[in-house]
Structures are given as C-alpha cells and as structure tokens.
C-alpha positions in Angstrom: 53.7 212.8 135.3 54.1 214.0 131.7 57.3 214.2 129.7 57.8 216.6 126.9 60.4 216.4 124.2 61.2 219.3 121.9 63.3 218.6 118.9 64.9 221.3 116.7 63.8 221.0 113.1 66.1 219.0 110.9 68.8 221.0 109.3 68.7 223.7 112.0 72.0 225.1 113.1 73.1 228.1 114.9 75.5 228.9 112.1 72.6 229.3 109.7 71.2 232.0 112.1 74.5 233.8 112.1 74.9 233.9 108.3 73.0 237.2 107.7 75.0 238.9 110.4 78.3 237.7 108.9 77.2 239.0 105.5 76.4 242.4 107.0 79.8 242.5 108.7 81.6 241.7 105.4 79.6 244.4 103.7 80.5 247.0 106.3 84.2 246.1 105.9 84.0 246.5 102.2 82.5 250.0 102.7 85.2 251.0 105.1 87.9 249.8 102.8 86.4 251.8 99.9 86.9 255.1 101.7 89.9 257.0 100.2 91.3 257.7 103.6 91.5 254.1 104.5 93.4 253.4 101.3 95.9 256.1 102.0 96.3 254.9 105.6 96.9 251.4 104.3 99.6 252.7 102.0 101.2 254.6 104.9 101.2 251.4 107.0 103.1 249.6 104.3 106.0 252.1 104.6 108.6 251.7 107.3 109.7 254.5 109.6 113.0 254.6 107.8 111.4 255.1 104.5 109.3 257.9 105.9 112.3 259.5 107.5 114.2 259.3 104.1 111.4 261.4 102.6 111.5 263.8 105.6 108.1 262.7 106.9 106.8 261.3 110.2 104.0 258.8 110.6 102.0 261.2 112.9 102.4 264.1 110.4 101.1 261.9 107.5 98.1 260.8 109.5 97.3 264.4 110.3 97.6 265.2 106.6 95.5 262.3 105.5 92.7 262.6 108.1 92.7 266.4 108.5 90.6 267.6 111.4 89.2 264.2 112.2 92.7 262.9 113.1 92.3 264.5 116.5 89.2 262.5 117.2 
C-alpha cells in the first residue's frame, strides 16, 4: 500500500487568493461612489423626512428628480 502526502507551499493562504477580488470590489465601489447621482442620493439620505417636508419636498419626489427615467427601474 502506498501513502501520498501533499503539502501546500509554504506561505500559501486562501486570503492571498482572495486579495485580487477584494481589490476589484473596492475599485467598483469607488466608481459607483463617483457617479453624481450617487452623491446626490447620499445627500438626500442625510436629510430627515421633517427637513424635506419643511422644504416642501418628499423623498420619493427627490429620487425621481435625481434619477430621472431610471428611477422607475
């Protein structure tokens, strides 16, 4: 009967294999945050409903204004 042992190379870790994917994910988030619509939506999210009502606005109306036609998607 023969026994076989397979050792992973020293310094190998699954985290090192995930590093490029994590970098790609961070890059995609940076791109998404750079979009002007995303910045306006973030500003809208920082306002309370009471602040919007004081200005005579609604959250849904502002989302439609910011996103335009794509708000329905």
